[in-house]
VMD Tcl script that builds the backbone (N, CA, C; Angstrom):
set m [mol new atoms 243]
animate dup $m
set s [atomselect $m all]
$s set {name element resname resid chain x y z} {
  {N N UNK 1 A -15.806 69.485 -6.799}
  {CA C UNK 1 A -16.360 68.776 -7.831}
  {C C UNK 1 A -17.218 68.719 -8.944}
  {N N UNK 2 A -17.980 69.390 -8.628}
  {CA C UNK 2 A -19.461 69.624 -8.929}
  {C C UNK 2 A -19.334 70.563 -9.473}
  {N N UNK 3 A -19.706 71.966 -8.913}
  {CA C UNK 3 A -19.135 72.916 -10.180}
  {C C UNK 3 A -18.692 72.893 -11.202}
  {N N UNK 4 A -17.550 72.341 -10.835}
  {CA C UNK 4 A -16.571 71.576 -11.996}
  {C C UNK 4 A -16.801 71.292 -13.130}
  {N N UNK 5 A -17.739 70.326 -12.719}
  {CA C UNK 5 A -18.877 69.584 -14.109}
  {C C UNK 5 A -19.600 70.437 -15.194}
  {N N UNK 6 A -20.349 70.918 -14.463}
  {CA C UNK 6 A -21.110 71.812 -14.878}
  {C C UNK 6 A -19.901 72.447 -16.153}
  {N N UNK 7 A -18.838 73.623 -15.406}
  {CA C UNK 7 A -18.442 74.124 -16.667}
  {C C UNK 7 A -17.568 72.999 -17.457}
  {N N UNK 8 A -17.315 72.448 -17.462}
  {CA C UNK 8 A -15.850 71.262 -18.001}
  {C C UNK 8 A -16.998 70.740 -19.230}
  {N N UNK 9 A -18.170 70.549 -18.525}
  {CA C UNK 9 A -18.778 69.161 -19.943}
  {C C UNK 9 A -19.254 70.493 -20.471}
  {N N UNK 10 A -19.091 69.851 -22.260}
  {CA C UNK 10 A -19.660 70.740 -22.760}
  {C C UNK 10 A -21.159 70.253 -23.680}
  {N N UNK 11 A -21.442 69.464 -23.435}
  {CA C UNK 11 A -22.819 68.611 -23.740}
  {C C UNK 11 A -23.996 67.850 -22.461}
  {N N UNK 12 A -24.859 67.818 -22.559}
  {CA C UNK 12 A -25.408 67.278 -21.456}
  {C C UNK 12 A -24.867 65.843 -20.815}
  {N N UNK 13 A -24.827 65.428 -22.019}
  {CA C UNK 13 A -24.407 63.432 -21.566}
  {C C UNK 13 A -21.996 63.613 -20.604}
  {N N UNK 14 A -22.026 64.689 -21.179}
  {CA C UNK 14 A -20.672 65.330 -20.356}
  {C C UNK 14 A -20.504 65.463 -18.897}
  {N N UNK 15 A -22.147 66.482 -19.177}
  {CA C UNK 15 A -21.754 66.791 -17.187}
  {C C UNK 15 A -22.550 65.456 -16.908}
  {N N UNK 16 A -23.346 65.194 -16.909}
  {CA C UNK 16 A -24.281 63.792 -16.572}
  {C C UNK 16 A -22.566 62.750 -16.072}
  {N N UNK 17 A -22.138 62.563 -16.660}
  {CA C UNK 17 A -20.732 61.741 -16.661}
  {C C UNK 17 A -20.159 62.749 -15.463}
  {N N UNK 18 A -20.028 63.811 -15.616}
  {CA C UNK 18 A -18.641 64.007 -14.567}
  {C C UNK 18 A -19.480 64.556 -13.026}
  {N N UNK 19 A -20.416 64.740 -12.787}
  {CA C UNK 19 A -21.519 65.240 -12.094}
  {C C UNK 19 A -21.652 63.879 -11.363}
  {N N UNK 20 A -22.073 62.878 -12.297}
  {CA C UNK 20 A -22.607 61.258 -11.986}
  {C C UNK 20 A -21.206 60.422 -11.209}
  {N N UNK 21 A -19.752 60.404 -11.808}
  {CA C UNK 21 A -19.104 59.437 -11.367}
  {C C UNK 21 A -19.010 60.592 -9.447}
  {N N UNK 22 A -19.236 61.308 -9.792}
  {CA C UNK 22 A -18.798 61.943 -8.286}
  {C C UNK 22 A -19.498 61.282 -7.060}
  {N N UNK 23 A -20.598 61.201 -8.149}
  {CA C UNK 23 A -22.054 60.944 -6.520}
  {C C UNK 23 A -21.718 59.929 -6.638}
  {N N UNK 24 A -21.905 58.866 -7.157}
  {CA C UNK 24 A -21.120 57.709 -7.420}
  {C C UNK 24 A -20.174 57.408 -6.369}
  {N N UNK 25 A -18.762 57.943 -5.847}
  {CA C UNK 25 A -18.601 57.907 -5.591}
  {C C UNK 25 A -18.988 57.689 -3.625}
  {N N UNK 26 A -19.060 58.932 -3.522}
  {CA C UNK 26 A -20.654 59.540 -3.267}
  {C C UNK 26 A -21.262 58.020 -1.929}
  {N N UNK 27 A -21.957 58.384 -2.569}
  {CA C UNK 27 A -22.525 56.733 -2.498}
  {C C UNK 27 A -21.734 55.136 -2.169}
  {N N UNK 28 A -20.817 55.130 -3.113}
  {CA C UNK 28 A -19.731 54.017 -2.523}
  {C C UNK 28 A -19.060 54.318 -1.087}
  {N N UNK 29 A -18.913 55.023 -0.740}
  {CA C UNK 29 A -17.816 56.213 0.841}
  {C C UNK 29 A -19.080 55.334 1.863}
  {N N UNK 30 A -20.625 55.771 1.928}
  {CA C UNK 30 A -21.820 55.955 2.233}
  {C C UNK 30 A -21.701 54.097 2.336}
  {N N UNK 31 A -21.753 53.483 1.557}
  {CA C UNK 31 A -22.340 51.910 1.925}
  {C C UNK 31 A -21.360 51.795 2.531}
  {N N UNK 32 A -20.059 51.644 2.145}
  {CA C UNK 32 A -18.566 51.421 3.117}
  {C C UNK 32 A -18.895 52.195 4.579}
  {N N UNK 33 A -19.351 53.111 4.733}
  {CA C UNK 33 A -19.325 52.898 6.083}
  {C C UNK 33 A -20.131 52.419 6.775}
  {N N UNK 34 A -21.296 52.171 6.035}
  {CA C UNK 34 A -22.349 51.501 6.731}
  {C C UNK 34 A -21.214 49.825 7.088}
  {N N UNK 35 A -21.017 49.486 5.991}
  {CA C UNK 35 A -20.707 47.864 6.448}
  {C C UNK 35 A -19.783 48.280 7.374}
  {N N UNK 36 A -18.487 48.922 7.963}
  {CA C UNK 36 A -18.054 48.992 8.479}
  {C C UNK 36 A -18.729 49.131 9.803}
  {N N UNK 37 A -19.740 50.228 9.981}
  {CA C UNK 37 A -20.626 49.923 11.373}
  {C C UNK 37 A -20.860 48.770 11.920}
  {N N UNK 38 A -21.761 47.557 10.746}
  {CA C UNK 38 A -22.077 46.641 11.052}
  {C C UNK 38 A -21.397 46.252 11.257}
  {N N UNK 39 A -20.234 45.586 10.443}
  {CA C UNK 39 A -19.194 44.673 11.006}
  {C C UNK 39 A -18.625 45.239 12.384}
  {N N UNK 40 A -18.139 46.480 12.810}
  {CA C UNK 40 A -17.945 46.882 14.466}
  {C C UNK 40 A -18.764 46.353 15.085}
  {N N UNK 41 A -20.005 47.031 15.060}
  {CA C UNK 41 A -21.445 46.450 15.632}
  {C C UNK 41 A -21.452 45.134 16.328}
  {N N UNK 42 A -21.338 44.605 15.677}
  {CA C UNK 42 A -21.016 42.581 15.647}
  {C C UNK 42 A -19.894 41.875 16.489}
  {N N UNK 43 A -19.190 43.213 16.416}
  {CA C UNK 43 A -18.456 42.651 17.471}
  {C C UNK 43 A -16.601 43.232 17.132}
  {N N UNK 44 A -16.558 43.042 18.445}
  {CA C UNK 44 A -14.857 43.802 18.112}
  {C C UNK 44 A -13.301 42.655 18.245}
  {N N UNK 45 A -13.815 41.410 18.384}
  {CA C UNK 45 A -12.894 40.737 18.111}
  {C C UNK 45 A -12.866 40.471 16.052}
  {N N UNK 46 A -11.457 40.285 16.442}
  {CA C UNK 46 A -10.891 40.081 14.687}
  {C C UNK 46 A -11.597 38.167 14.310}
  {N N UNK 47 A -12.108 38.403 12.706}
  {CA C UNK 47 A -12.771 37.912 12.442}
  {C C UNK 47 A -12.159 38.152 10.332}
  {N N UNK 48 A -11.922 36.577 10.050}
  {CA C UNK 48 A -11.912 36.605 9.194}
  {C C UNK 48 A -12.894 37.280 7.742}
  {N N UNK 49 A -14.379 37.103 8.034}
  {CA C UNK 49 A -15.160 37.235 7.163}
  {C C UNK 49 A -15.419 38.935 7.303}
  {N N UNK 50 A -15.310 39.438 8.658}
  {CA C UNK 50 A -15.312 41.297 8.745}
  {C C UNK 50 A -13.869 41.516 7.787}
  {N N UNK 51 A -13.206 41.160 8.002}
  {CA C UNK 51 A -11.736 41.655 7.069}
  {C C UNK 51 A -11.851 42.125 5.260}
  {N N UNK 52 A -12.411 40.796 5.630}
  {CA C UNK 52 A -13.250 40.512 4.129}
  {C C UNK 52 A -13.588 41.954 3.969}
  {N N UNK 53 A -15.019 42.009 4.657}
  {CA C UNK 53 A -16.269 42.656 4.728}
  {C C UNK 53 A -15.434 43.659 4.023}
  {N N UNK 54 A -14.625 44.392 5.111}
  {CA C UNK 54 A -14.105 45.567 5.072}
  {C C UNK 54 A -13.265 45.836 4.137}
  {N N UNK 55 A -12.465 44.763 3.686}
  {CA C UNK 55 A -11.511 45.674 2.380}
  {C C UNK 55 A -12.288 45.346 1.174}
  {N N UNK 56 A -13.285 44.531 0.516}
  {CA C UNK 56 A -14.779 45.410 -0.388}
  {C C UNK 56 A -14.951 46.297 0.272}
  {N N UNK 57 A -15.600 46.850 0.689}
  {CA C UNK 57 A -15.832 47.923 0.740}
  {C C UNK 57 A -14.937 48.879 0.522}
  {N N UNK 58 A -13.252 48.416 0.963}
  {CA C UNK 58 A -12.843 49.964 0.681}
  {C C UNK 58 A -12.857 49.599 -1.325}
  {N N UNK 59 A -12.585 48.420 -1.208}
  {CA C UNK 59 A -12.368 48.601 -2.804}
  {C C UNK 59 A -12.502 48.502 -3.732}
  {N N UNK 60 A -14.532 49.192 -3.187}
  {CA C UNK 60 A -15.059 48.846 -4.141}
  {C C UNK 60 A -15.441 50.746 -4.459}
  {N N UNK 61 A -14.349 52.200 -3.058}
  {CA C UNK 61 A -14.611 53.004 -3.173}
  {C C UNK 61 A -13.647 52.836 -3.868}
  {N N UNK 62 A -12.226 52.186 -4.195}
  {CA C UNK 62 A -10.629 52.608 -4.650}
  {C C UNK 62 A -11.853 52.519 -6.911}
  {N N UNK 63 A -12.164 51.928 -6.309}
  {CA C UNK 63 A -13.161 51.513 -8.182}
  {C C UNK 63 A -14.148 52.358 -8.570}
  {N N UNK 64 A -14.222 53.488 -8.033}
  {CA C UNK 64 A -15.548 53.627 -7.898}
  {C C UNK 64 A -14.346 55.352 -7.877}
  {N N UNK 65 A -13.055 55.532 -7.682}
  {CA C UNK 65 A -12.314 56.329 -7.709}
  {C C UNK 65 A -11.509 56.226 -8.762}
  {N N UNK 66 A -11.727 55.446 -9.747}
  {CA C UNK 66 A -10.459 55.117 -10.821}
  {C C UNK 66 A -11.353 55.517 -12.008}
  {N N UNK 67 A -12.950 55.527 -11.643}
  {CA C UNK 67 A -13.936 55.897 -12.553}
  {C C UNK 67 A -13.761 56.859 -12.597}
  {N N UNK 68 A -13.534 57.918 -11.923}
  {CA C UNK 68 A -13.747 58.971 -11.493}
  {C C UNK 68 A -12.486 59.143 -12.392}
  {N N UNK 69 A -11.360 59.389 -12.282}
  {CA C UNK 69 A -10.224 59.911 -12.724}
  {C C UNK 69 A -10.490 59.090 -14.019}
  {N N UNK 70 A -10.313 58.336 -15.026}
  {CA C UNK 70 A -10.774 57.890 -15.882}
  {C C UNK 70 A -12.140 59.010 -16.425}
  {N N UNK 71 A -13.296 58.747 -16.126}
  {CA C UNK 71 A -14.072 60.191 -16.876}
  {C C UNK 71 A -13.340 61.761 -17.028}
  {N N UNK 72 A -13.013 62.143 -15.746}
  {CA C UNK 72 A -12.681 63.183 -15.840}
  {C C UNK 72 A -11.447 63.689 -16.839}
  {N N UNK 73 A -10.587 62.356 -16.919}
  {CA C UNK 73 A -9.572 62.342 -17.165}
  {C C UNK 73 A -9.903 62.629 -19.391}
  {N N UNK 74 A -10.733 61.755 -19.666}
  {CA C UNK 74 A -10.914 61.224 -20.267}
  {C C UNK 74 A -11.279 62.813 -21.268}
  {N N UNK 75 A -12.305 63.593 -20.362}
  {CA C UNK 75 A -13.610 64.773 -20.653}
  {C C UNK 75 A -12.814 65.495 -20.348}
  {N N UNK 76 A -11.600 66.134 -20.282}
  {CA C UNK 76 A -10.550 66.630 -20.095}
  {C C UNK 76 A -9.946 66.806 -21.003}
  {N N UNK 77 A -9.337 65.883 -21.153}
  {CA C UNK 77 A -8.468 65.636 -22.740}
  {C C UNK 77 A -9.210 65.833 -24.183}
  {N N UNK 78 A -10.436 65.601 -23.851}
  {CA C UNK 78 A -11.929 65.528 -25.253}
  {C C UNK 78 A -11.596 66.716 -25.273}
  {N N UNK 79 A -11.897 68.198 -24.699}
  {CA C UNK 79 A -11.907 69.325 -24.343}
  {C C UNK 79 A -11.260 70.095 -24.871}
  {N N UNK 80 A -9.761 69.943 -24.091}
  {CA C UNK 80 A -8.206 70.841 -24.120}
  {C C UNK 80 A -7.884 70.378 -25.381}
  {N N UNK 81 A -7.820 69.408 -26.115}
  {CA C UNK 81 A -6.765 68.873 -27.815}
  {C C UNK 81 A -7.410 69.227 -28.272}
}
mol reanalyze $m
mol bondsrecalc $m
mol representation Tube
mol addrep $m
């Protein structure tokens, strides 16, 4: 998607938003993986806080994906309308 951001964006601001939103997903996914690794290392038994930490990490990834969809959708709409 990053090469598509260079092609799709017509201004520097649009290119930064398109590429930055993709990088946000990668960063969020890395942080989510780190949270899951720490929770798994502390113990395999079920704990409410462990579940909450994993769920919140997954929710952060989901929100960053929504950000990508909205950003790309608005810029695509602006370019082709």
